[in-house]
C-alpha positions in Angstrom: 86.2 5.8 6.3 85.1 8.2 9.0 81.8 10.0 8.9 81.7 13.7 8.0 81.8 15.7 11.2 81.4 19.4 10.5 81.4 21.7 13.5 79.1 24.6 14.2 80.7 28.0 13.6 79.5 31.0 15.4 81.0 33.5 13.1 79.9 35.5 10.0 82.3 34.6 7.2 83.6 37.2 4.8 84.5 36.1 1.3 88.2 36.2 2.1 87.8 34.0 5.2 85.8 31.2 3.6 88.8 29.2 2.4 90.1 29.1 6.0 87.0 27.2 7.2 85.5 25.4 4.2 86.6 22.5 1.9 84.4 22.9 -1.1 86.6 20.5 -3.0 85.5 17.6 -0.7 83.3 14.9 -2.2 81.4 14.8 1.1 80.6 18.5 1.4 77.0 18.0 0.5 76.6 15.6 3.5 78.0 18.3 5.7 75.5 20.8 4.4 72.7 18.4 5.3 74.1 17.8 8.8 74.4 21.6 9.4 70.9 22.3 8.0 69.3 19.5 10.0 71.0 20.8 13.2 69.8 24.3 12.4 73.3 25.8 12.2 73.7 29.1 10.4 77.3 28.3 9.6 79.8 25.4 10.0 83.5 24.7 9.5 85.5 21.7 8.2 88.7 22.3 10.1 88.4 19.3 12.4 87.0 16.9 9.9 88.8 13.6 9.2 86.4 12.5 6.4 87.9 14.7 3.7 87.7 13.1 0.2 89.1 15.4 -2.5 87.1 15.6 -5.8 89.3 14.6 -8.7 90.0 17.4 -11.2 88.4 15.4 -14.0 85.2 14.8 -12.1 82.3 15.9 -14.3 80.0 16.5 -11.3 82.2 19.2 -9.7 79.4 21.7 -9.4 78.7 21.9 -5.6 75.0 22.8 -5.9 74.5 19.9 -8.4 76.1 17.5 -6.0 74.2 18.9 -3.0 70.9 18.7 -4.8 71.4 15.1 -5.9 72.5 14.2 -2.4 69.4 15.8 -0.9 67.0 14.1 -3.3 68.7 10.7 -2.9 68.4 11.0 0.9 64.8 12.2 0.9 65.6 15.7 2.0 63.8 17.4 -0.9 61.0 19.0 1.1 
């Protein structure tokens, strides 16, 4: 499986434009948040990413911030 590869986005997103650039339903989205934060990006997009893994509808951990928080703690990023 390929590694997540978000790309920096030099654009201010409006609520209506988010769905064009983001894949919140990806199991690896938290990893991309970490990549973007570590790189100091203010925004990123998922459009060129080949590492998309959809979250099953019956996944009980479908809260993005819960997944992101657990990812950060697991990877020692909880400063």
